[in-house]
C-alpha positions, -999 to 999 in steps of 0.1 A, spaced: 208 -488 437 198 -479 472 222 -460 494 207 -478 525 195 -464 557 210 -436 577 214 -443 614 218 -414 640 221 -414 677 211 -383 697 241 -381 721 222 -357 744 194 -381 748 213 -414 749 217 -428 784 242 -455 774 221 -485 783 240 -505 757 209 -524 745 216 -514 709 252 -527 712 240 -560 726 213 -563 700 232 -550 669 270 -551 677 278 -548 640 260 -514 639 266 -497 673 293 -493 699 296 -474 732 320 -444 733 324 -423 764 292 -438 778 270 -431 748 260 -452 718 273 -443 684 267 -458 650 297 -478 636 286 -465 601 263 -437 593 247 -456 564 238 -493 565 221 -519 544 184 -522 555 181 -549 582 156 -558 608 183 -558 634 188 -520 631 150 -515 634 149 -537 665 178 -518 681 161 -484 674 128 -495 687 143 -511 719 161 -479 729 145 -468 762 148 -431 754 143 -433 716 178 -418 710 183 -438 678 167 -429 645 168 -448 613 159 -430 580 155 -442 544 170 -426 513 142 -401 512 148 -390 548 116 -407 559 116 -422 594 119 -460 594 123 -465 632 113 -460 658 77 -464 647 
């Protein structure tokens, strides 16, 4: 059984635009002006990829079980 995808946000890079929260509120929230994942591991979903790829500073990374980068492309 798949453990899912791992989501990470580089707090030093995040500018707190909130796009990921607006696009994927079940997966991201803003804390102290920066995005943070609600859960470190999630079921694979296009919504998480879209949020990572829409980040203006590419602060969000999504990796699969093997540690390979899923997003941003």
